[in-house]
N, C-alpha and C positions, 0 to 999 in steps of 0.2 A: 209327319208324313208330308210329302210334297214331291216336286220334281226338280232335279238338278242337272246342270249342263257344265261340261268342262271340269277341270280340276281333278279331284279324287272322289272316291265314294264318301269319305268322311267330310270332305270340305270342297264342295263344288264351287265353281266360279260364279255361276248364277243359280240361285235357288229360289223357287217359288213355293211357298207353303200352301197347304190345302185351305187355309183360312184367308190367304192373301195378305196376312199381317206379318210384319217383320221379315219380309223377303230380303235376300242378301245378294249383292253384286260386288265381287272382289275386283281388283284392278289388274290382276295378272294370274296366269297359270301356264302350264306347258301345252295346253291344247290350242288356245287361240292367241292372237296377237295381243300384247300387253297394252293397257290403257284403260282409263275409267269408262264404265258402262253407263254411269249416271251423271247428270249435270252437277256442277259444284254448287254448294249451298253455304250460306253463312249461318250464324247462330240462331237467327230468327226464322230460318227455313227458306229464306229468299235465295234466289240463284245469284251467283257472282263471287262466292268465297273460293279461294284457291284450294281448299280441302274438299276432295270429293266425298260424297256421302257413301256409306257402305250398306245401310239398311233402308228399305223403302216399303210402302204399302201399295197394293194394287186396288184400283176401284173396279176394274173390269178386265176381262181377258177373252180374246177371240181365239177359238181353237178350230183348226181344220183337221178332219180325219179322212183317211182313205181305207178302203177295204170292205165297207158295207157292214150290215148288222151282224152277220155271222162272225166276222173278225172281232168286232167289239164285244159280242157276247162271249166268245172264247177267251179274250183277254181279261174280261171281268171275272170269268170263272177261274182262270189261272191265278188272278190276284187273290180271289177268295180262298183258293186252296193253299196258297203260299201263306196268307195271314193265319189260316187255321193251323198250319204246320208250326208256325212260330208260336202261336198261342198254346198248342199242345206241348211244345218243348218247355215253355215257361211253366205250365201247370206241372209237368213232370219234374222239373227242377225244384219246384216248391213243395212237392210231396215228400213227406218224411216217413221213413220206415221206423215206426215207433218201437218195434221190438229191438231193432239194431241200435237205435238211439238209447234205449234203456240198458242194453248190454254194454254200450260204450260208457255209460255213466257208472254202471256197477264195476266194470273192469278198471276204471280209473283213467281210461283214455281221455275222457273229458273231465277236466279237473273240477271236482265238486265235493262238498262236505255232506252231501245228501246220504251217502251210504257209509260214512265213517263210523257210524255206530256199530256196524257189523264187526269191523276189526277190533273195536274197543270192547265188545261183548265177548269175543272169543277168549277162552282161557280164564274167564272169571268163574269162581267156584259156585256162586249163587245163580248162575244162568246156564241153561242148556237149550239146544235146538229142539223144537217140538217136531217129532218124527212124523206125526199125522199131517201137519201143515208145514211143509218144507219152508225153510228160511224164516220161520217165526220163532221167537225166543220165549222161553218160559222162565220166570223168576221163581226161585224156591225160597 
């Protein structure tokens, strides 16, 4: 989580993480004029190296907001709703229909040796299906 500016949704030119650690500043994109946003550093972290740094950490950030408490409360509520929607979709994707999963195993759609014994038992003279308890075999 964090906030990004410029670039694309997947790769913003300037990204500030919510922890302020490992923030990123790229040197170009299609939104702003090209050029490094950070000073050049050498291997020791001192300034002066011709290679611009890409990652940085923030110590503090000053934020200005407009719109008042109502706008902020509405925005926070919308953020909460959006995060709940994403979490619900993740929970839904993780939920397994156990009956369908078992049917897929039994039908052979999912390759497994778990139900091979059924095919091996059919046709054997010393084995029959127990009519009282379907799909159970009785050995004679």
